[in-house]
C-alpha positions, -999 to 999 in steps of 0.1 A, spaced: 0 0 0 14 34 -10 17 58 19 0 92 16 11 126 30 -1 161 24 34 173 15 65 155 4 98 174 7 127 160 -13 160 169 3 167 176 40 192 204 33 193 241 39 158 246 25 142 212 31 147 213 69 131 247 70 101 236 49 96 204 69 96 223 102 74 252 91 48 230 74 46 204 101 39 232 126 3 228 115 -9 196 133 -36 191 107 -11 184 78 13 155 74 48 159 60 73 134 46 109 145 44 132 124 22 170 126 25 193 105 3 221 107 28 223 98 65 222 114 99 245 144 106 263 125 133 300 131 124 320 150 150 336 169 121 302 184 112 300 202 146 337 213 146 338 246 126 375 242 116 369 207 103 344 213 75 368 204 47 375 170 63 340 160 52 349 164 15 351 132 -5 337 111 23 303 93 27 288 127 35 296 141 1 279 137 -33 315 143 -46 305 159 -79 330 168 -106 322 192 -135 329 184 -171 362 196 -183 364 234 -183 379 249 -214 389 280 -195 404 261 -166 430 245 -188 407 216 -198 405 203 -162 373 194 -143 365 211 -110 355 193 -78 321 203 -63 315 191 -28 279 189 -18 267 175 16 247 143 15 230 141 49 207 160 72 213 197 70 226 195 35 253 221 28 245 239 60 262 209 76 293 212 54 299 248 46 322 274 61 292 289 81 297 324 68 265 344 73 260 367 43 226 377 28 237 394 -4 231 429 -17 198 448 -20 205 450 -57 204 412 -60 168 408 -49 156 440 -66 172 425 -97 152 393 -93 120 413 -93 128 439 -119 148 419 -144 131 385 -142 95 393 -131 100 376 -97 73 398 -81 74 396 -43 111 389 -42 126 424 -40 148 433 -10 121 449 10 100 417 4 126 392 15 142 412 44 114 401 69 123 365 62 160 370 69 150 387 102 125 359 110 151 332 106 179 349 125 190 349 162 220 372 162 241 373 193 253 409 187 232 427 161 196 436 164 166 453 146 155 466 123 179 447 100 186 417 122 166 392 141 173 381 177 148 353 183 147 332 152 159 296 151 192 302 132 219 312 156 244 337 142 274 348 163 308 364 162 333 336 159 349 328 192 384 326 178 403 349 154 439 344 144 463 373 146 470 370 109 433 376 102 433 407 124 465 419 107 449 414 72 418 435 81 441 463 94 462 461 63 431 462 40 420 494 58 454 508 53 451 500 16 419 520 14 391 496 21 363 508 45 360 490 78 326 473 86 313 453 115 282 442 96 283 429 60 245 425 62 238 461 73 227 491 52 259 489 32 276 457 20 310 471 10 339 471 33 363 448 52 359 430 84 354 397 103 327 374 92 298 363 115 290 326 114 260 303 118 273 288 150 260 284 186 285 287 214 314 278 191 297 248 173 281 246 139 244 254 139 229 239 107 193 239 95 190 204 110 199 219 144 179 251 140 147 237 123 145 200 121 155 187 155 129 208 174 102 193 151 112 156 153 88 147 180 58 158 159 36 129 150 27 145 117 64 147 105 81 116 90 118 118 82 135 91 61 172 91 56 188 68 30 159 77 7 170 84 -28 144 101 -49 143 89 -85 114 109 -100 82 128 -94 51 108 -102 27 127 -125 -9 122 -134 -11 142 -166 5 175 -156 -1 172 -119 25 159 -94 9 133 -72 39 118 -55 74 106 -58 93 73 -65 123 67 -43 146 40 -31 147 35 6 176 13 18 177 -2 -16 140 -10 -20 119 8 -46 91 27 -29 64 53 -37 47 79 -17 16 100 -25 14 137 -20 -22 149 -16 -13 185 -17 22 192 -31 56 178 -39 84 202 -29 119 196 -45 147 209 -23 177 190 -36 197 221 -47 211 233 -79 223 198 -90 197 174 -77 165 193 -83 169 198 -120 181 163 -123 149 150 -107 128 172 -129 144 159 -160 142 123 -149 105 129 -144 100 142 -180 101 179 -171 128 198 -190 143 205 -224 123 182 -248 150 174 -273 175 165 -245 150 142 -228 140 125 -260 177 118 -268 178 98 -235 146 80 -241 126 99 -215 90 107 -223 84 144 -223 56 152 -198 61 190 -197 86 207 -221 105 233 -201 136 244 -219 150 263 -189 155 233 -167 192 228 -161 201 261 -178 214 293 -163 239 274 -141 264 296 -125 286 297 -94 311 319 -75 346 310 -88 375 316 -63 412 320 -69 440 320 -43 469 343 -35 490 326 -8 521 335 11 543 316 35 545 332 69 570 339 97 569 349 134 534 336 139 514 303 141 494 284 115 459 273 122 468 237 114 492 238 144 461 237 166 447 204 153 457 186 185 440 164 211 443 191 237 425 217 214 398 191 207 392 187 244 391 225 248 365 228 221 344 199 235 344 213 270 341 250 264 331 256 227 362 279 225 397 278 211 411 276 176 388 248 165 360 273 165 376 290 135 357 286 103 390 289 84 377 318 63 377 342 92 375 376 75 368 391 41 357 421 21 332 433 -6 345 457 -32 341 468 -68 369 460 -92 361 488 -116 343 521 -117 306 523 -128 294 492 -110 262 496 -91 272 471 -65 302 450 -54 314 424 -79 341 408 -57 343 392 -23 375 383 -5 380 354 20 412 350 41 425 321 61 454 318 86 468 287 68 473 274 33 438 266 20 436 259 -17 423 231 -40 393 229 -16 417 223 13 426 189 -1 463 196 0 483 194 32 501 226 39 538 223 32 548 254 53 531 279 76 510 301 54 483 327 49 457 324 22 437 352 6 412 345 -21 392 363 -47 356 354 -52 337 367 -81 302 374 -68 287 389 -100 297 363 -127 286 369 -162 293 333 -174 265 308 -176 265 271 -180 242 240 -180 234 209 -162 223 179 -183 215 143 -177 242 117 -186 216 89 -186 180 81 -179 194 61 -150 189 82 -119 221 68 -104 243 83 -131 258 116 -121 246 146 -142 269 165 -166 277 197 -147 291 225 -168 294 259 -150 313 273 -181 337 292 -159 352 323 -175 334 319 -208 327 356 -205 361 373 -206 349 400 -181 349 374 -153 386 367 -157 394 404 -160 376 410 -127 396 382 -111 429 397 -123 420 431 -109 410 415 -75 443 396 -72 461 429 -77 442 443 -47 451 413 -26 488 418 -35 485 454 -25 469 446 8 498 422 15 523 450 12 507 470 40 514 469 78 507 452 100 503 421 77 535 425 58 558 417 87 542 382 90 545 374 52 577 356 44 575 351 6 549 345 -21 539 309 -24 510 307 -49 520 323 -72 557 322 -63 564 357 -77 548 388 -90 532 380 -124 523 399 -155 486 401 -162 488 373 -188 507 351 -163 482 359 -136 454 349 -159 471 315 -163 475 312 -125 438 320 -120 428 294 -146 450 268 -130 438 273 -94 402 284 -97 378 264 -76 342 266 -66 332 287 -36 303 262 -32 275 284 -44 259 269 -76 225 283 -84 201 290 -112 192 257 -128 154 260 -120 153 298 -123 124 318 -110 107 342 -133 82 347 -161 103 345 -193 107 315 -216 138 302 -198 122 304 -163 113 271 -146 93 283 -116 69 312 -111 72 337 -83 53 313 -60 80 287 -69 55 265 -87 69 247 -117 55 262 -149 30 239 -165 28 214 -135 3 215 -107 12 205 -72 50 208 -77 73 235 -64 111 239 -63 124 255 -31 162 258 -30 191 277 -45 183 264 -80 154 289 -83 177 320 -78 178 336 -113 210 353 -104 234 343 -76 234 368 -46 265 387 -39 279 366 -11 277 332 5 244 315 -4 233 296 27 214 325 44 196 334 12 185 297 7 171 297 43 153 329 36 139 315 4 125 285 23 110 307 50 92 327 24 81 296 5 66 281 37 45 312 40 34 311 4 24 275 8 5 278 41 -12 311 32 -22 299 -2 
């Protein structure tokens, strides 16, 4: 007998946990939450400084892009959390909302009515429980704990001071009235420990009789009757299973998994689906299009007369963190940063910096060979757009991920300009006394050489979006209520619906999006 629920949420990540908690708050509705991964029970999930140790483990989908022409024909590794909390259980915990221009652009450029900055701000505030900042721009009693990190390395403090000396404006709130400036990042932690959406939203709801959570549940397709979504097919612990949704199916798998499930269900670009032998239920050419991400490139020095964050990966420091929630293990690695414009005439920042008091490059997969300091450019207004396509009609095959990094030359030009700013900051006191020599690159480069360096070392900043874009145009996939065009009873609620990536880390915007979606669903 097929089980029946009012709502089925596919994916217990940054958006799915929010949806499951908010919808199940009504005792008169039943909710099924399906998660392909397992419980978020690894110690490394809770330790802020350990996030990259989760990469390429059982908690990681471990995606790779197709070969990127403008990255020297190499593929790029894309870690994505496979487990409760999704990427909020694997990210660097930086709390950034984006710029007012991002959301006003969604509304004005794509027809996403109701998603301008003034519309979404109440949902950021609703979600947030900030330990230092308060209204009207910040929340103090929401479920998502946001705090000043409990540990900051002296190199990070020195970099902030050097950036100010180089001409950047100091800020203590990147989410305030103005985004531009340099300062320390706030993080989604509680008392020095990661605070994911599984912690903030899901766990307080687990004792509700109307909420069913299944881990190890791999969704293979949405079940359609005509053009109405009536349920999902999924594999639970290896057994093919189906569940019925009497009201709605809500896809929250993220920018990779949600478009993949849509296409496997016959919803997507008709010609592509037919090539794979998938019957076309609803032709939507925009599914899997508009893929873009924040590319990042490192500028690294070796250091002297200071410590390296990896020096503190010791049993004694682990005991300190466990007992007090303090010490170097509360570092999120990327402790500080900045937002700036790389050229005149821009209406908002196009660049974000992240800095770390250690060597962190190639996604942290390389062991530091010497004490070091990393600064990194992150292009937050990329012009390049790529695609996500199915490799097979078999749901177990990984999709073809092509972010098309640097296909627009303006993106590489911005990265070069940003690297020059990082070099300039490194020449200022008090940072310069700690910097021994350039490490990556090993010397000052010409612009052409620097372009090659950027191509060789660019990695994702873990912010893919856009593959189920919201809007009213021919390439849009969902409408401003997040309902899939041409399909009843089906919404997508995750970062894939963002028509343009926000300027900054995408976790807070994804949580906001799910908060607003829950209101749209419950209020009708």
